[in-house]
N, C-alpha and C positions, 0 to 999 in steps of 0.2 A: 815471238813467242812460239814454243813448240806445239805441234798438234798432239792429241792424246796418245797417238800410236808411238811417239818418240819419248814419252814420259817414262822414267824409271819407276819400278814398283816401290822403291824406298821413298820416292817423292810423293807418290800417291798415299802411302801409308802415313807419312808425316802429315800431309794435309788433312787426311781424314781424322787422325788422332787429335790434332790441334783444334779442328772444327768441332769435333764431338766434345772435347774438353771445355771449350768456350761456351757451347750450348748448355752443357751441364751446369756450369756456374750461373749462367743467365737464368735458366729455368728455376734453379734453386732459389734465387732471389725473387723471381717473378711470382712465386706462390708463397712467399713468406707470411702473408696475412692468414694463410690457412692454419698456422700455429699461433703466431703472436696475436692474431685477431681474436682468438679465444680469451687471451688475457685482456685485450682491449674491450671485449664484450662485457666481461665481468667488471672491469675498471670504470667503464662509461655507462653501464647498465643498458646495453644495446638490445633491441629486439632481434629476432631471427632474420627479419627482413633487412634490418640495418647491417647485421653481420654479413648477410649474403651480398649486399651491395659493396661492403668493404672488401670482401674477397674478390668480387667481380670487377671492380674498377681497374686494377692493373691489367686484367685480361682485355679490357676494352682498348686501351692504347696499344697494348702489345699486338692486338689484332689489326686495328686500323692503320698502324704504321707499316705493316708488312708489305703492302703493295709498293709504297714509295721506297722503302728500304731495299726491296728486291731489285727495283729498277736502278736505283742509285748504285747498288753493288755492281751491276753490269756496266755502269758508266765510269765510275772512278775506281772500281776494284773492291772486291769483297773484304780484302785484308784491311784496308783503310776504314771502310764503313764499320766493320765489326769492332775495331779497336776504339774508334771514337764513340761508338754506341755504348760500349762497356764503361768508358770513362764518364759519360754523361749519366748513366744509370747509377754508377758509384756515387756521384755527387748528390743525386736525389736520396739515395739510401743514407748517406751521412746526415742529411737534413731531416729525415723522417722522425727520429726521436725527439726533435725539437718542436713538433706539432703540439699546439695547445688546445685543439678542439677536434671534434669529429669531422667538421668541414675541411679543416686543414689536412687531416689524415687522408681524406678522399682526394684532395688536390695533389698532395705529394705522391699518393698512390698512382695517379695518372702518369706522373713522370717515371715512377718506378716500373710501370708496366711496359715501358719501351724495351725492357729486357726481352719481352716476348717476341719482338721483331727480329731477334737474332736468328730465328729459324729460317726466315726467308733469305737472309744474307748467306747463311750456311748452305742452303740448297744451291744457290748460284755458285758458291765457292767449290763445293764438293763435286757437283755435276760437271764442272769444267775440267776436272782431273781424270774423269773416267769415260770410256766409250759407252755408247748407248746400251750395249748388251750386258754391261756390268753395273749400270746405274741403279738398278733395283736393289741389289745387295749393298752397294755403297751408301745410298740414301737411307736404307734400312739401318745400317750400322750407325750412320750419323744421327738418325732419329733416336738412337739409344741415349742420346744426351738428355732426353726427357726423364732419365733416371734422377735428374736434379729434383724432381718432385718428391721422390722417395728419400733423397738425401735430407731434404728439409723436414719431411715427416718423422725421420728418425733422429736427426742431429739437433734440430731446434728444440724439441722437448727436453733433451738432455742438457742443452745449454741453459734452458730456463730453470733447471734445478739448482744452478750455481750462480746465476746472474739475472738481472732485470731484463725485460723484453727489449728495452732501449739498447742495452749493451749487446744483446744478441744481434740486433739489426746492424750495429756498428761492426761486429765481427764479419758479418756477411758483406758489408760495404768494403771492408779492408781486403777481403778475399777477391772481390770483384776488381778492385783497383790493381792488385798485383797480377791478376789473370789477364787484364787488358794489356799490361806491359809485356807479359810473357808471350801472349799471342802475337803482338806486333813485332817483337824481336825475332821470333822463331818461325812464324808463318811466311811462306813464299807467295809472291803475287800469283794470282790464278793464271794458268797457262793459256786459256782461251778467253779473250775479252770480246764479248759479242758486239760491243759498241766501241769502235776503235778511234773515232774522231773526237770523242768527248762531247758530242752534241746529241741531244735527245729529240727525236721526232716522236712526240707524245702520241700523235695520231696512230703511227705505225706500231708503237709499243703497246698501245691499248687496243689495237684492232682485234686481236683474238678474243677479247672479252665480250665481243658481240656474239660469240658462238654459244649455242644452247648447251653444248657439251661441257664447256668450262663451268657454267653455272650448275650443271648436274654434278660435276666433281665437287663443287663448293657445298652443295647440299649434303653429299655423302660425308664430307669432312666435318660438317657442322655436328654430326652425330659422333663420329669415331674420335675426333680430336677434341671438339668442344665438350662432349660428354666426359672424356677422359680428364681434361683439365678441371672441369666443374667438380667431378667426384674427388679429384686430388685435394681440392679445397674444402669440400663438404663432408667427406667421410669422417674426419676426426670429430666434427660436431655431431654427426649421426651416431657414431658409436658411444660417445659420451652421453647423448640424450637417451638412446634406447637401452643401453646396458649399464649405464652409470659407471663406466671405467674412468680412470684418471687420464690426464693428457698424454703421459708417456705411453700407456697401453693403447690409447686411441691412435697415436702416431704410428706405432708398430703395426696395428691392424690395417691402417691406411696403406702403409708400406707393403703389406702383403698383397695388395691390389696393384700398387704402382711398380714394384720391382719386376714381377713377371711380365707386366705390360711392356716395360722399356727393354727388357732383355729379349723379348720375343720379336721386337721390331725388326731386327736383322733377319730373323727366320722368315718373317713375313715378306721381306724384300726378296729373299732367295726363292721362296715358294711362288711369288709373283713372276719372277724371271722364268721359272721352270714350267709352271702350270697355267700361267696367265692371270693377270690382275683381275679380270672380270669374274673369274671363278672364285677367287679369294674374297671378293667383295660379297658375292652371294653367300658364301659360308659365314662371313663376318656378320652381315645384317640379319641372317636367319638365326644365328646363335644369339645375337643381341636381343632379338624379339622374344625368344623362348626364355632366356635367363632373366631379363628384366620383368617378364610376367611373373616368374617365380619370386623374384625379390620384392615385387610390389605388393605381395600378399601380406597384409598386416597381421600382427598377433591377434588371433581370433579364437573365441570360445563358443562352442555350439552345445545345444541340448536337443537331442533327437527323441521324439516320442516313440519309444520302442514297445514291443508286445508286452513286456513285463514292467513297463514304467520308463521314465526318462533316462536317456543314456547321454551323459555329458562327455565331451571330448574337446581337445584344444589343438589348434595349429599354431605352434610357437617355435619357429626355426631357431635353433641354437646359434649363438654368435659365431662359432667355428664353421657352421654350415654356410652362413651368409658370407663369411670371409673366403671360404673355398670357392663358392660360386662367383664371387667378385674377382678372385684371382684368375679364374677361367675367362671371365668377362674381360679382364685387362688384356690378356693375350689375344682374345678375339678382336677387340677394338684396335689393338696394335697391328694386327693382321690387316684390318681395313685401312689404317693410316698408310702403311707401306704400299698397299695395292693402289690407293688413290695417287700417291706421288710417283709410282712406277709409270703411270700413264703420261705424266706431264712432259718429261724430256723426250718421250717418244713422239707424242702428237705435236708438241710445240717446242722443238729444239732451239729455235731462235728467240723464243719468248719465255724462257724458263722463269726469269725474274718476275715478269708481269703476271703470268698465269699462276705460277707458284705463289706469288704474293697475294693475289686475290682469293685463291682457294684457301690458303692458310689464314687469310684475314677473316673470311666467312666462318671457317672452322673455329677460329679464336673467338668470334662473336658468340658462338655457342657456349664457350667457356664464360662469357660475360652474362649471357641471358639465363643460363640454367641456374647458377647459384642464387640469383635474385628470385627466380621462380620457385626454387626450393624453399627459400626462406618465407616467401609470401604464402606458399601452400601450407607450410607448417603453421603460420599464424592464422590462416583463414580456414583450412580444412582440419587441422589438428591431428594429422596422421603422419607419423615419421616416414613411412614408406611411400608417401605421395611423390617423393623425388623419383623413385623408380617407376611409378605409374606414368609420369610424364615421359621418361626415357623410353618406356615401352611403346607409347603412342608414336614417338618420333622414329623409333626403330622400324615399326611396321610401315609407317609412311615412307621411309627411306627405301625399304625393300620393294614396295609397290612402285615408287617413283623410278627406281633403277630398272625394274623388270619391264615396265611399260615404255620407258625411254628406249631400251634396247629393241623392243618389238617395233617401235615407231621408226627408229633409224634403219633397222633391217628392211622394213617395208619400203622405205624411201630408196634404199640402195638396190633392192631386189623386188621390183613390183610384182613379179610372178608369185611371191609368197602370199599375196592377198587372196589369190584364187586357189591356193594349194591347201591341202588338208591331209592329216594322217589317217582319216577314217576311210578304210577301203571301200565300204559300200557307197559313200558319197563320191569317191573318186571314180568308181566303175560307172555310176550313173552319169557323171559329168562327161566321162570319155565317150559313152554311148551317145549322149546328146550332141557332143561336138562332132562325132563321126557322122551322125544323121544330118546335121546341118551342112557339113562339108559335101555329103553326097547330093543334097538337095541344091546346093550352090557350088557346082564344080568350078565355076569361074569366079 
């Protein structure tokens, strides 16, 4: 197999396009419950918590499968793993409309969720075609396959106007089946196979997972990717509940968050290559904290006791204002996603599958946890914006975690930082004390 330096640009472009296409199809089916789940909620009289669980279940298997799929992609080849994965998911999709109960829907949803594991396979495939200095942009472009969430938000409501939800799922299953065949026929085997003898030393493969740094990346991805996936499934329900819009309008409003997020993923990769991934993560988490604080404010009516009597006023953000802030949020979260995955091939070039798999797995678990929490908070707290309150807390936690983790690592690498300070008065006093001590103890 050729090294990345001998690969032709056309081969790289072909691999990247096919990987992004397959990811788009997989993600579109992965979040299908965000739209057809609204029909199921009405048909089965589900609570918001039950709806949140229905949306979250595919995210669970899509997350848990990523570590194993990433390693298997390194062992037997990403092309084979991706093709078989898509065929299996198509089978579950064809069976989904035959479910006769809520429990059966959840069970088939677990199988459907394997589509989310396609991301870990694609990371292995794409990174094998590009040198390290170009992987930020390449993986950013590949990450644009998350536009599948927007495809479902726009296409599924339109299909529901002309057919039953069961037929909508069958349409998606047919597209997945055809896409699996197209990918297998047109994709080339990855040029760099990191495991060449077909044997897996699981101890060596999983050894990097003992690193504190890997789990820090996972925590960051829990917010930026998990939050993104969760909002992809929850926003249609949010807009319908808060503003009383129909399912088509709710889908379009959700797409206004999803499309900028996916299109900005490649820009995030480019900015991470140029200015550094750490700086991009600081920008991402800081913006998340500010924006989610704004979004978490519920519609509120106040009466202030003024000099000349009561002064009533209201804080009721318009739907378009929320949509605009969410669009900015989508781009910011996408910036964070690209920055996190920019780190992985650089720090762990021989363990992209394992590290990328566990980071995306933990991130995907955020997509499982958040919708259930959103539904439970709706049922228990009774405030529609409680979902943003939770994301605000996680954003602040992430920002503090990252900042103090960086300080901790810097102090371990450069012990002199512990005794250093930027305050000139303290530095002058310390220098005088050290000079006095050296004069008193010349030897």
